[in-house]
C-alpha positions as CSV (number, residue, x, y, z in Angstrom):
1,X,-19.2,20.4,31.2
2,X,-16.5,19.4,28.5
3,X,-18.7,16.8,26.9
4,X,-21.6,19.0,26.9
5,X,-19.1,21.7,25.3
6,X,-18.6,19.2,22.6
7,X,-22.3,18.5,22.0
8,X,-22.7,22.1,21.4
9,X,-19.8,22.6,19.1
10,X,-21.2,19.7,17.1
11,X,-24.7,21.0,16.7
12,X,-23.2,24.4,15.7
13,X,-20.8,22.3,13.0
14,X,-23.6,21.1,11.5
15,X,-25.7,24.4,11.4
16,X,-22.8,25.9,9.7
17,X,-22.3,23.0,7.2
18,X,-24.7,24.9,5.1
19,X,-22.3,27.1,4.1
20,X,-19.3,26.5,2.5
21,X,-16.0,26.0,5.0
22,X,-13.4,26.9,2.9
23,X,-15.0,30.3,1.5
24,X,-18.1,31.2,4.2
25,X,-19.7,33.0,1.1
26,X,-21.7,30.4,-0.5
27,X,-23.7,27.6,0.1
28,X,-21.8,24.4,-0.2
29,X,-23.1,21.8,-2.8
30,X,-21.8,18.6,-0.9
31,X,-20.1,17.6,1.8
32,X,-19.8,21.1,3.5
33,X,-18.1,22.5,0.2
34,X,-18.7,24.4,-2.5
35,X,-17.4,22.5,-5.9
36,X,-14.8,25.1,-6.1
37,X,-13.1,24.4,-2.6
38,X,-13.6,21.1,-2.9
39,X,-11.1,21.0,-6.4
40,X,-8.4,22.5,-3.7
41,X,-8.5,19.0,-2.0
42,X,-8.6,17.0,-5.4
43,X,-4.6,17.3,-6.6
44,X,-2.7,14.2,-6.9
45,X,-0.2,13.0,-4.1
46,X,3.2,14.5,-4.4
47,X,6.3,13.9,-1.8
48,X,6.3,16.3,1.3
49,X,9.7,16.4,2.5
50,X,10.0,19.1,5.1
51,X,13.6,20.9,4.8
52,X,15.6,20.1,7.0
53,X,14.5,16.4,7.4
54,X,14.2,15.2,10.5
55,X,15.8,11.8,11.5
56,X,14.0,8.7,10.8
57,X,11.1,10.4,9.0
58,X,9.4,7.8,7.0
59,X,8.5,8.9,3.1
60,X,6.0,11.7,3.6
61,X,2.8,12.2,1.0
62,X,0.2,15.0,0.9
63,X,-2.5,16.5,-1.7
64,X,-2.4,19.9,-0.8
65,X,-1.0,22.9,0.6
66,X,-1.3,24.1,4.2
67,X,-2.8,27.9,3.5
68,X,-5.9,29.3,2.4
69,X,-9.6,27.1,1.3
70,X,-7.5,23.9,2.7
71,X,-6.3,25.5,6.0
72,X,-9.5,26.9,6.8
73,X,-11.4,23.6,6.0
74,X,-8.9,21.5,8.4
75,X,-9.2,23.9,11.0
76,X,-13.2,23.7,10.6
77,X,-13.1,20.2,10.8
78,X,-10.3,20.0,13.6
79,X,-11.5,22.9,16.0
80,X,-15.3,23.6,15.1
81,X,-16.2,19.9,15.0
82,X,-17.5,20.5,11.0
83,X,-17.9,17.0,11.2
84,X,-19.3,16.9,7.5
85,X,-16.1,17.4,6.3
86,X,-14.2,14.2,6.8
87,X,-15.6,13.0,3.9
88,X,-13.7,15.2,1.2
89,X,-10.7,15.4,4.0
90,X,-10.2,11.6,4.2
91,X,-10.9,11.5,0.6
92,X,-7.7,13.3,0.0
93,X,-6.1,11.5,2.7
94,X,-6.7,8.1,0.7
95,X,-5.2,9.5,-2.1
96,X,-1.9,10.3,-0.1
97,X,-1.8,6.7,1.7
98,X,-2.8,5.5,-2.2
99,X,0.9,6.8,-3.2
100,X,2.3,5.8,0.0
101,X,1.2,1.9,0.1
102,X,-1.3,0.9,-1.4
103,X,-0.5,-1.9,-4.7
104,X,2.5,-3.3,-2.6
105,X,1.9,-6.7,-1.6
106,X,-0.6,-7.5,1.5
107,X,-2.2,-5.6,3.8
108,X,-1.6,-2.1,5.0
109,X,-2.7,-0.7,8.4
110,X,-3.4,3.2,9.1
111,X,-1.7,4.7,12.4
112,X,-2.9,7.9,13.3
113,X,-0.8,10.2,14.9
114,X,-2.2,10.7,18.5
115,X,-3.7,14.2,19.9
116,X,-3.3,14.9,23.6
117,X,-6.4,13.6,25.7
118,X,-6.9,16.8,26.8
119,X,-7.1,18.3,23.4
120,X,-9.8,15.5,22.5
121,X,-12.1,16.3,25.4
122,X,-12.0,20.0,24.5
123,X,-13.1,19.3,20.8
124,X,-15.0,16.3,21.3
125,X,-13.4,14.3,18.7
126,X,-10.2,12.6,17.5
127,X,-9.5,14.2,14.3
128,X,-7.4,12.6,12.9
129,X,-8.3,9.0,13.9
130,X,-11.7,10.0,12.1
131,X,-9.8,10.9,8.8
132,X,-8.0,7.7,9.0
133,X,-11.1,5.7,9.5
134,X,-13.0,7.5,6.6
135,X,-9.9,7.5,4.1
136,X,-9.5,3.2,5.2
137,X,-13.0,2.7,4.3
138,X,-12.7,4.5,1.1
139,X,-9.6,2.5,-0.1
140,X,-11.5,-0.8,0.9
141,X,-14.5,-0.2,-1.3
142,X,-11.8,0.3,-4.2
143,X,-10.5,-3.4,-3.1
144,X,-7.7,-2.3,-0.9
145,X,-7.0,-4.2,2.0
146,X,-6.6,-1.4,4.5
147,X,-7.4,-1.1,8.1
148,X,-6.9,1.5,11.2
149,X,-4.9,0.8,14.2
150,X,-5.0,3.5,17.0
151,X,-1.8,1.6,18.6
152,X,0.1,5.2,19.4
153,X,-0.1,6.7,22.9
154,X,1.5,9.9,24.4
155,X,4.0,9.4,27.2
156,X,4.1,12.8,28.5
157,X,2.9,16.3,28.2
158,X,5.0,18.4,25.3
159,X,5.0,22.4,24.9
160,X,2.6,23.9,22.3
161,X,4.6,23.3,18.9
162,X,3.4,26.7,17.3
163,X,6.5,29.0,17.1
164,X,9.0,26.4,17.7
165,X,11.6,25.7,14.8
166,X,12.4,21.9,13.5
167,X,15.1,21.2,16.3
168,X,13.1,22.5,18.9
169,X,9.9,20.4,17.7
170,X,12.3,17.4,17.1
171,X,13.4,18.0,20.6
172,X,10.2,18.7,22.1
173,X,8.9,15.5,21.1
174,X,11.7,12.8,21.7
175,X,10.5,10.0,23.3
176,X,6.7,11.4,23.5
177,X,5.0,8.3,21.6
178,X,5.0,5.0,22.2
179,X,3.2,1.7,21.3
180,X,2.0,0.4,24.9
181,X,3.3,-3.3,25.2
182,X,-0.3,-4.8,25.1
183,X,-0.5,-3.3,21.8
184,X,3.3,-4.5,20.1
185,X,1.6,-7.8,18.9
186,X,-0.6,-6.1,16.9
187,X,1.6,-4.0,14.3
188,X,4.9,-6.0,14.7
189,X,5.7,-7.5,11.3
190,X,2.9,-5.4,10.0
191,X,3.0,-3.0,6.8
192,X,2.0,0.4,8.1
193,X,1.4,4.1,7.4
194,X,1.6,6.9,9.9
195,X,-1.0,9.6,9.0
196,X,-1.8,12.9,10.1
197,X,-3.8,15.9,9.2
198,X,-0.6,18.1,8.5
199,X,3.2,17.7,8.4
200,X,5.3,21.2,9.0
201,X,8.8,20.2,10.1
202,X,8.0,16.2,10.0
203,X,9.2,16.0,13.8
204,X,5.7,14.4,14.9
205,X,5.6,11.8,11.8
206,X,9.2,11.0,12.7
207,X,8.6,10.5,16.5
208,X,5.9,8.2,15.2
209,X,7.8,6.1,13.1
210,X,10.2,5.7,15.5
211,X,7.7,4.5,18.3
212,X,6.0,2.0,15.5
213,X,9.4,0.7,14.2
214,X,10.0,0.2,18.5
215,X,7.1,-1.9,18.4
216,X,8.4,-4.3,15.0
217,X,6.1,-2.6,12.5
218,X,7.4,-1.7,9.2
219,X,6.1,1.5,8.5
220,X,6.9,2.4,4.3
221,X,5.2,5.7,4.5
222,X,3.4,8.9,6.1
223,X,0.1,10.6,4.7
224,X,-1.3,13.3,5.4
225,X,-3.6,16.0,3.6
226,X,-1.2,19.0,3.6
227,X,2.3,20.4,3.8
228,X,2.9,23.5,4.7
229,X,4.4,25.5,2.1
230,X,7.5,27.0,4.0
231,X,8.6,23.5,4.9
232,X,8.3,21.4,2.2
233,X,10.6,20.2,-0.3
234,X,11.4,17.6,-2.5
235,X,13.9,14.6,-1.5
236,X,16.2,13.4,-3.7
237,X,15.1,9.8,-5.7
238,X,11.1,11.0,-4.7
239,X,9.2,12.2,-8.2
240,X,6.8,14.9,-6.8
241,X,4.1,13.8,-8.0
242,X,2.2,10.3,-7.6
243,X,-0.1,8.5,-9.3
244,X,-3.4,9.2,-7.1
245,X,-6.4,6.9,-7.1
């Protein structure tokens, strides 16, 4: 039943793709978005430190604020299976990755934050893994040695994060992610960037960073499409604008 429901959502997503996912009032010109809404995803990457900053969070970068058009587009891709939106969203994520790590010596691996297995089954796709793959492919076409390594796993169920404060989210997620022993050799000593769709308090990205560092990875940054406005704050020593791609 879950597979059938996921297939139906994907079919509905294809039908809805004729309308812009951002404004829903005009025909999309390309990639499921009208040109005006696509511009909202075209900003340069900037630092996206939450306030307060959870311990261990790698420097986070985002290209947009999580509201309005951007929020609608991310939710349409994630919850409504409008898979055509992965192209503009993946392009936005690629710009954040560019600032986080591309340009330094050596290859970079993108490690997506995993969703709960039940959520993946319900949605019919792993939205973060899909975004990471598109972002990596885009960067490789630009000549950057970027790959995807989906090695993080959830160790237990966690409570719904909605409505939780920063400290509550950190406590809720403590120890919830790990790199299984059979994957540890794949990331030990490698430069990685943790990727997700949104940063709010930073608790999820901090927990992912901890788990990867425990497996020996060199976590050089975190990259997301959007940052929640009420949580975002610049950290000392980091500019608010990155070079973009």
